[in-house]
Wavefront OBJ file of the C-alpha trace (Angstrom):
o trace
v 4.573 -51.292 -0.459
v 7.811 -51.896 1.433
v 9.572 -52.367 -1.878
v 8.126 -49.065 -3.036
v 9.490 -47.347 0.043
v 12.916 -48.880 -0.559
v 12.831 -47.623 -4.144
v 11.722 -44.101 -3.194
v 14.219 -43.551 -0.358
v 17.298 -43.155 -2.627
v 15.313 -40.768 -4.816
v 14.450 -38.683 -1.744
v 18.086 -38.452 -0.752
v 19.069 -37.535 -4.302
v 16.393 -34.822 -4.474
v 17.448 -33.266 -1.178
v 21.053 -33.143 -2.295
v 20.414 -32.358 -5.948
v 22.400 -29.741 -7.770
v 21.459 -26.083 -8.102
v 21.887 -24.705 -11.603
v 22.661 -21.090 -12.321
v 24.950 -18.608 -10.560
v 24.908 -18.200 -6.778
v 24.415 -14.603 -5.712
v 27.438 -12.517 -4.807
v 26.990 -8.839 -4.014
v 28.452 -6.910 -6.965
v 31.387 -4.623 -6.376
v 30.388 -0.988 -6.691
v 32.466 2.149 -6.846
v 31.932 3.640 -3.391
v 33.677 6.946 -2.589
v 35.741 6.842 0.635
v 33.932 9.842 2.103
v 31.317 12.468 1.348
v 32.432 15.669 -0.334
v 30.634 17.944 2.137
v 31.077 16.207 5.465
v 30.227 17.862 8.765
v 32.845 17.914 11.491
v 30.160 18.009 14.173
v 28.190 15.101 12.687
v 26.978 12.561 15.248
v 25.990 8.926 15.102
v 22.248 9.516 15.462
v 21.000 7.462 12.521
v 19.031 5.108 14.773
v 17.071 7.713 16.723
v 13.671 9.293 16.152
v 15.277 12.376 14.685
v 11.979 14.276 14.316
v 11.719 14.432 18.103
v 14.867 16.579 18.102
v 12.777 19.452 16.675
v 11.126 19.493 20.130
v 7.673 20.126 18.734
v 5.056 17.811 20.339
v 2.572 18.586 17.573
v 4.998 17.369 14.895
v 5.583 14.184 16.907
v 1.832 13.597 17.096
v 1.352 14.240 13.379
v 4.008 11.690 12.476
v 2.487 9.125 14.853
v -0.923 9.709 13.263
v 0.485 9.353 9.754
v 2.241 6.096 10.613
v -0.995 4.693 12.018
v -3.393 5.866 9.297
v -1.526 6.575 6.056
v -2.986 4.529 3.216
v 0.320 4.139 1.371
v 1.783 2.367 4.402
v -1.282 0.130 4.651
v -1.012 -0.619 0.947
v 2.669 -1.527 1.332
v 1.802 -3.786 4.282
v -0.797 -5.570 2.173
v 1.823 -6.114 -0.547
v 4.091 -7.769 2.022
v 1.269 -10.177 2.859
v 0.771 -10.821 -0.853
v 4.425 -11.712 -1.378
v 4.392 -13.831 1.761
v 1.560 -15.867 0.267
v 3.427 -16.107 -3.027
v 6.532 -17.327 -1.222
v 4.627 -20.005 0.712
v 2.860 -21.136 -2.465
v 6.116 -21.380 -4.420
v 7.917 -23.221 -1.638
v 5.102 -25.798 -1.391
v 6.284 -27.386 -4.652
v 9.341 -28.700 -2.779
v 7.122 -31.115 -0.835
v 4.850 -34.021 -1.800
v 1.247 -33.060 -2.438
v -1.095 -35.373 -0.516
v -4.866 -35.544 -0.849
v -7.667 -37.820 0.312
v -11.015 -38.622 -1.210
v -14.190 -40.601 -0.721
v -16.617 -41.483 -3.511
v -20.012 -43.118 -3.341
v -22.266 -43.892 -6.324
v -25.320 -45.940 -7.276
v -25.661 -47.041 -10.922
v -27.844 -49.150 -13.154
v -26.307 -51.141 -16.000
v -28.126 -51.495 -19.324
v -29.793 -54.861 -19.962
v -29.800 -54.143 -23.684
v -26.083 -53.513 -24.071
v -23.762 -55.605 -26.248
v -22.792 -57.467 -23.096
v -26.028 -57.624 -21.119
v -26.250 -58.144 -17.402
v -26.487 -61.894 -16.713
v -29.865 -63.254 -15.742
v -30.524 -63.257 -12.055
v -28.087 -60.406 -11.462
v -29.516 -57.057 -10.451
v -28.602 -54.273 -12.918
v -28.508 -51.810 -10.019
v -25.332 -51.734 -7.928
v -23.455 -49.492 -5.513
v -19.786 -48.551 -5.426
v -17.843 -47.021 -2.562
v -14.234 -45.844 -2.832
v -11.814 -44.215 -0.417
v -8.250 -43.261 -1.239
v -5.191 -41.323 -0.206
v -3.066 -40.150 -3.109
v 0.257 -38.383 -3.290
v 2.325 -36.802 -6.041
v 5.750 -35.283 -5.991
v 7.761 -33.495 -8.651
v 11.340 -34.095 -7.571
v 13.431 -30.929 -7.702
v 16.544 -32.784 -8.821
v 18.093 -29.878 -10.706
v 16.984 -27.076 -8.400
v 14.274 -25.363 -10.436
v 11.841 -25.091 -7.528
v 14.600 -24.191 -5.078
v 15.729 -21.351 -7.333
v 12.132 -20.185 -7.740
v 11.753 -20.334 -3.963
v 14.951 -18.316 -3.594
v 13.512 -15.710 -5.953
v 10.178 -15.671 -4.083
v 11.985 -15.222 -0.787
v 13.975 -12.300 -2.238
v 10.737 -10.759 -3.533
v 9.230 -11.126 -0.057
v 12.197 -9.445 1.606
v 12.168 -6.808 -1.125
v 8.511 -6.030 -0.437
v 9.368 -5.592 3.245
v 12.138 -3.159 2.279
v 9.655 -1.367 0.018
v 7.364 -0.991 3.034
v 10.244 0.482 5.036
v 11.033 2.840 2.158
v 7.396 3.964 2.229
v 7.686 4.620 5.962
v 10.927 6.559 5.406
v 9.329 8.720 2.724
v 6.193 9.255 4.806
v 8.014 10.474 7.921
v 10.200 12.812 5.869
v 7.198 14.098 3.902
v 5.178 14.854 7.041
v 8.113 16.667 8.639
v 8.886 18.653 5.472
v 5.219 19.534 4.928
v 4.812 20.691 8.516
v 7.958 22.829 8.311
v 6.700 24.343 5.051
v 3.341 25.032 6.691
v 4.943 26.826 9.638
v 7.079 28.797 7.187
v 3.969 29.907 5.297
v 2.342 30.821 8.620
v 5.289 33.054 9.439
v 5.275 34.620 5.980
v 1.575 35.344 6.346
v 2.227 36.935 9.715
v 4.925 39.159 8.167
v 2.588 40.115 5.320
v -0.266 40.936 7.694
v 1.958 43.009 9.995
v 3.452 44.872 7.050
v 0.027 45.447 5.499
v -1.304 46.775 8.787
v 1.657 49.120 9.122
v 1.226 50.402 5.590
v -2.492 50.861 6.127
v -1.676 53.204 9.003
v 0.774 55.057 6.745
v -1.933 55.435 4.080
v -4.309 56.852 6.690
v -1.672 59.365 7.842
v -0.939 60.393 4.256
v -4.620 60.852 3.522
v -4.862 63.241 6.461
v -1.716 65.060 5.362
v -2.963 65.250 1.786
v -6.177 66.869 2.959
v -4.076 69.305 4.945
v -1.898 70.043 1.927
v 1.253 68.693 3.533
v 1.920 65.949 0.939
v 1.255 65.667 -2.746
v -1.191 63.319 -4.428
v 1.786 61.471 -5.912
v 3.113 60.623 -2.440
v -0.344 59.473 -1.355
v -0.622 57.276 -4.458
v 2.822 55.802 -3.771
v 1.772 54.927 -0.227
v -1.495 53.377 -1.432
v 0.329 51.372 -4.115
v 2.715 49.797 -1.601
v -0.181 48.989 0.702
v -2.097 47.219 -2.074
v 1.021 45.331 -3.211
v 1.554 43.968 0.293
v -2.139 43.200 0.801
v -2.179 41.202 -2.439
v 0.347 38.722 -0.980
v -2.053 37.763 1.845
v -4.599 35.785 -0.265
v -1.715 34.144 -2.118
v -0.188 32.928 1.143
v -3.582 31.910 2.522
v -4.140 29.812 -0.601
v -0.771 28.105 -0.161
v -1.492 27.474 3.525
v -4.859 25.881 2.735
v -3.328 23.674 0.046
v -0.455 22.698 2.342
v -2.942 21.733 5.065
v -4.863 19.601 2.569
v -1.695 17.870 1.400
v -0.618 17.181 4.969
v -4.092 15.867 5.831
v -3.820 13.240 3.093
v -0.440 12.166 4.460
v -2.159 11.745 7.835
v -4.677 9.405 6.226
v -7.698 11.659 6.586
v -9.803 13.995 4.496
v -8.539 17.548 3.872
v -8.934 19.829 6.856
v -7.159 22.169 9.268
v -3.868 21.150 10.873
v -2.970 21.745 14.494
v 0.019 24.043 15.033
v 2.835 23.764 17.537
v 6.055 25.746 17.809
v 6.677 28.746 15.618
v 9.355 28.242 13.003
v 12.012 30.263 14.833
v 11.529 28.145 17.984
v 12.329 24.831 16.281
v 15.330 23.077 17.777
v 17.898 21.902 15.235
v 18.501 18.136 15.031
v 22.076 16.872 15.009
v 23.639 16.116 11.646
v 23.854 12.305 11.206
v 27.282 10.773 10.610
v 28.139 7.915 8.282
v 30.237 6.713 5.377
v 29.018 6.314 1.790
v 29.326 2.536 2.110
v 26.850 2.645 5.011
v 24.074 3.586 2.597
v 24.106 0.077 1.087
v 22.831 -1.369 4.352
v 21.000 1.653 5.818
v 18.741 2.663 2.934
v 15.721 0.393 2.429
v 15.361 1.317 -1.238
v 18.885 0.056 -1.938
v 18.213 -3.133 0.003
v 15.038 -3.568 -2.026
v 16.980 -3.120 -5.284
v 19.491 -5.736 -4.115
v 16.716 -8.207 -3.263
v 15.333 -7.703 -6.753
v 18.799 -8.496 -8.117
v 18.927 -11.651 -5.962
v 15.533 -12.734 -7.302
v 16.477 -12.224 -10.938
v 19.807 -13.973 -10.369
v 18.002 -17.034 -8.945
v 15.583 -17.199 -11.866
v 18.509 -17.827 -14.228
v 19.018 -21.180 -12.506
v 15.285 -21.907 -12.649
v 15.323 -21.281 -16.412
v 18.424 -23.435 -16.990
v 16.822 -26.317 -15.090
v 14.284 -26.596 -17.923
v 17.030 -28.148 -20.067
v 17.152 -31.206 -17.795
v 14.722 -34.068 -17.136
v 11.822 -33.630 -14.747
v 10.925 -36.539 -12.493
v 7.559 -37.018 -10.839
v 6.280 -39.750 -8.502
v 2.653 -40.673 -7.881
v 1.052 -43.060 -5.456
v -2.407 -44.134 -4.318
v -3.681 -46.285 -1.460
v -7.335 -47.004 -0.703
v -10.164 -49.432 -1.081
v -13.093 -50.069 -3.428
v -16.236 -52.068 -2.614
v -19.812 -52.403 -3.752
v -20.886 -52.604 -0.129
v -20.078 -49.943 2.394
v -19.587 -52.517 5.167
v -16.811 -54.234 3.194
v -14.956 -51.008 2.327
v -12.377 -51.534 5.074
v -11.870 -55.262 4.525
v -8.667 -56.679 3.129
v -9.945 -57.784 -0.302
v -11.227 -54.251 -1.006
v -7.772 -52.645 -0.795
v -6.214 -51.083 -3.861
v -2.875 -49.356 -4.306
v -0.612 -48.137 -7.031
v 2.568 -46.205 -7.459
v 4.546 -45.028 -10.427
v 7.007 -42.562 -11.739
v 7.459 -40.487 -14.856
v 10.483 -38.868 -16.461
v 10.086 -36.085 -19.011
v 13.092 -35.065 -21.088
v 12.991 -32.045 -23.422
v 14.349 -33.036 -26.839
v 13.268 -30.270 -29.180
v 11.545 -27.069 -28.059
v 12.270 -24.801 -30.981
v 14.411 -22.491 -28.847
v 11.769 -22.020 -26.150
v 14.058 -22.906 -23.239
v 16.992 -20.999 -24.712
v 14.798 -17.948 -25.041
v 13.684 -18.224 -21.422
v 17.311 -18.468 -20.277
v 18.246 -15.404 -22.316
v 15.298 -13.498 -20.846
v 16.330 -14.434 -17.304
v 19.934 -13.391 -17.930
v 18.806 -10.084 -19.469
v 16.497 -9.367 -16.511
v 19.381 -10.056 -14.148
v 21.489 -7.516 -16.028
v 18.647 -4.989 -15.916
v 18.341 -5.488 -12.165
v 22.115 -5.141 -11.772
v 22.254 -1.861 -13.681
v 19.204 -0.569 -11.789
v 20.894 -1.454 -8.498
v 24.082 0.367 -9.483
v 22.073 3.390 -10.668
v 20.127 3.469 -7.388
v 23.424 3.532 -5.478
v 24.693 6.465 -7.523
v 21.414 8.329 -6.971
v 21.682 7.627 -3.225
v 25.161 9.166 -3.157
v 23.868 12.156 -5.115
v 20.897 12.695 -2.796
v 23.125 12.564 0.276
v 25.667 14.953 -1.207
v 22.884 17.311 -2.320
v 21.374 17.315 1.165
v 24.765 17.930 2.800
v 25.673 20.854 0.555
v 22.144 22.301 0.827
v 22.369 22.155 4.614
v 25.790 23.789 4.746
v 25.024 26.565 2.299
v 21.529 27.296 3.622
v 23.022 27.792 7.093
v 25.569 30.201 5.653
v 22.816 31.965 3.723
v 20.662 32.179 6.853
v 23.436 33.921 8.797
v 23.932 36.438 5.989
v 20.216 37.124 5.607
v 19.843 37.677 9.366
v 22.438 40.445 9.122
v 20.682 41.807 6.041
v 17.326 42.006 7.890
v 18.958 43.837 10.784
v 20.629 46.291 8.379
v 17.369 46.925 6.500
v 15.505 47.621 9.739
v 18.108 50.252 10.528
v 17.847 51.583 6.974
v 14.065 51.893 7.259
v 14.250 53.678 10.603
v 16.813 56.178 9.274
v 14.863 56.687 6.015
v 11.754 57.612 7.975
v 13.718 60.051 10.128
v 15.266 61.635 7.043
v 11.863 61.908 5.354
v 10.231 63.465 8.428
v 13.147 65.893 8.616
v 12.667 66.870 4.993
v 16.037 65.565 3.849
v 14.773 62.977 1.353
v 11.684 62.001 -0.634
v 9.178 59.370 0.349
v 10.562 57.086 -2.391
v 13.498 56.260 -0.115
v 11.113 55.172 2.652
v 9.146 53.022 0.204
v 12.334 51.418 -1.047
v 13.415 50.621 2.521
v 9.998 49.143 3.393
v 9.898 47.062 0.216
v 13.438 45.756 0.751
v 12.773 44.843 4.386
v 9.523 43.067 3.538
v 11.181 40.952 0.839
v 14.194 40.240 3.054
v 12.012 39.027 5.933
v 10.120 36.689 3.598
v 13.378 35.338 2.149
v 14.839 34.869 5.622
v 11.798 32.821 6.646
v 12.047 30.736 3.482
v 15.721 30.050 4.179
v 14.863 28.993 7.730
v 12.460 26.483 6.220
v 15.063 25.369 3.657
v 17.645 24.734 6.395
v 15.285 22.564 8.418
v 14.031 20.767 5.307
v 17.628 20.061 4.247
v 18.138 18.288 7.565
v 15.033 16.211 6.919
v 16.303 15.378 3.426
v 19.672 14.370 4.877
v 18.096 11.938 7.342
v 15.997 10.542 4.509
v 18.994 10.212 2.166
v 21.185 8.482 4.743
v 18.517 6.043 5.896
v 19.260 4.359 9.192
v 17.733 2.373 11.976
v 15.238 5.143 12.722
v 12.999 3.489 10.134
v 12.758 0.483 12.459
v 11.904 2.855 15.302
v 9.125 4.292 13.139
v 7.906 0.776 12.317
v 7.373 0.098 15.999
v 4.908 2.976 16.101
v 2.688 1.224 13.560
v 0.010 -1.213 14.662
v 1.047 -4.782 13.748
v -0.327 -5.962 10.384
v -3.003 -8.689 10.176
v -1.619 -12.031 11.266
v -0.350 -13.638 8.102
v 2.669 -14.983 9.910
v 5.763 -13.112 10.864
v 7.672 -12.211 7.732
v 11.231 -12.899 8.921
v 10.469 -16.397 10.323
v 8.478 -17.267 7.216
v 11.285 -16.120 5.005
v 13.825 -17.968 7.105
v 11.903 -21.178 6.559
v 12.771 -21.159 2.877
v 15.489 -23.749 3.201
v 18.633 -23.715 1.079
v 18.424 -20.328 -0.583
v 21.089 -17.691 -1.079
v 21.632 -14.991 1.544
v 22.683 -11.461 0.698
v 26.100 -10.751 2.216
v 26.051 -8.331 5.122
l 1 2 3 4 5 6 7 8 9 10 11 12 13 14 15 16 17 18 19 20 21 22 23 24 25 26 27 28 29 30 31 32 33 34 35 36 37 38 39 40 41 42 43 44 45 46 47 48 49 50 51 52 53 54 55 56 57 58 59 60 61 62 63 64 65 66 67 68 69 70 71 72 73 74 75 76 77 78 79 80 81 82 83 84 85 86 87 88 89 90 91 92 93 94 95 96 97 98 99 100 101 102 103 104 105 106 107 108 109 110 111 112 113 114 115 116 117 118 119 120 121 122 123 124 125 126 127 128 129 130 131 132 133 134 135 136 137 138 139 140 141 142 143 144 145 146 147 148 149 150 151 152 153 154 155 156 157 158 159 160 161 162 163 164 165 166 167 168 169 170 171 172 173 174 175 176 177 178 179 180 181 182 183 184 185 186 187 188 189 190 191 192 193 194 195 196 197 198 199 200 201 202 203 204 205 206 207 208 209 210 211 212 213 214 215 216 217 218 219 220 221 222 223 224 225 226 227 228 229 230 231 232 233 234 235 236 237 238 239 240 241 242 243 244 245 246 247 248 249 250 251 252 253 254 255 256 257 258 259 260 261 262 263 264 265 266 267 268 269 270 271 272 273 274 275 276 277 278 279 280 281 282 283 284 285 286 287 288 289 290 291 292 293 294 295 296 297 298 299 300 301 302 303 304 305 306 307 308 309 310 311 312 313 314 315 316 317 318 319 320 321 322 323 324 325 326 327 328 329 330 331 332 333 334 335 336 337 338 339 340 341 342 343 344 345 346 347 348 349 350 351 352 353 354 355 356 357 358 359 360 361 362 363 364 365 366 367 368 369 370 371 372 373 374 375 376 377 378 379 380 381 382 383 384 385 386 387 388 389 390 391 392 393 394 395 396 397 398 399 400 401 402 403 404 405 406 407 408 409 410 411 412 413 414 415 416 417 418 419 420 421 422 423 424 425 426 427 428 429 430 431 432 433 434 435 436 437 438 439 440 441 442 443 444 445 446 447 448 449 450 451 452 453 454 455 456 457 458 459 460 461 462 463 464 465 466 467 468 469 470 471 472 473 474 475 476 477 478 479 480 481 482 483 484 485 486 487 488 489 490 491 492 493 494
């Protein structure tokens, strides 16, 4: 056995220092613009804060906390992390010897009518006991298992980034849905107030019509505007109910009513986050996930190329065999064996070459997907920035328009009561004001939602802050330490 150990030791050293085939990962150079086209001068470095708290609505804060704790998409993403952690540990195990132990016991009877019968005086019934410890090891001389472990580690880290991307999307979706709900609430309030006002006008016109002061045409015009406004109420109530149901699902519960907090006009405005386009590569979890996928596919090229080279495996067994249990641990009962095998591919009909080509093609697919994701990230950030800027400008203009239309309506009513104009002018003023108030409320919602979209597009450490609000996943081992235990695998440059 000592000779066996002396023979195996050099092989161990060679395996630990064996070569790694395939390209080592280097982050690809991407065309990153030096700055955003629609930057804000008053932008602040607030990417690592719980930005939703800047709205100063306790109900929104509670809704987001509930969603983070109960949302099924987040739980599903957490389960996927555990799955990839198990896959990583399973793949990495091939780097180490596989050791097993066994114990066998049997009682047999030999045939006395066989070609070689049992000698006379010897019992045909006998026992056999066997204990053994066996080991096998496929030496990773050319780095196939190490490259596969590198890929599994990248998949594990990518699944963690996917979980963070789910959290990012969830927080933004809850905030946007709540803002939309409060906007619909305000629009419903406007519609109800306007409908009530027009109902009073219809009542006055009915009295005047009976008194012969107005014509039937003017009464019909008043009734028509009342019905038109009243018809918007069930439409808005339908949208509110559907928005509540959608938000309930995000909260991880069955459809139902949603608690309300601040009115839309009372929302505080979060600060605009600052950053450079290059920051997105490290701040957005979806881009980090795409890069981990690229790392994994890059590593699998080396795993495929290793198939061209010999595979070496070692096996060994130590134990004892005896027909009597009491002698199982005696010296004469000992048995041992060790051996090695080398397998060299000679002709595979292009099988290995095809696998290498597949791995290289998948790496290119992952590279192009990564570059496309970066371009989309730039687009989403630019879109959010320009939407925020222009919606704020639009909001200022529409506020002035609402004020002007209120004045217009007041003057139109005075002119009508004074007999200087027809009732059509009053109806036009009421219709214009109603539409302008609805549009103003929608633009308020758009401005706040654009801020949410901007925080989502720029990513940031706030995702980590949101993670801390989630109950820890079932103990499958901490992901970062488990991933760090991978050994000699490639790291993504920071």
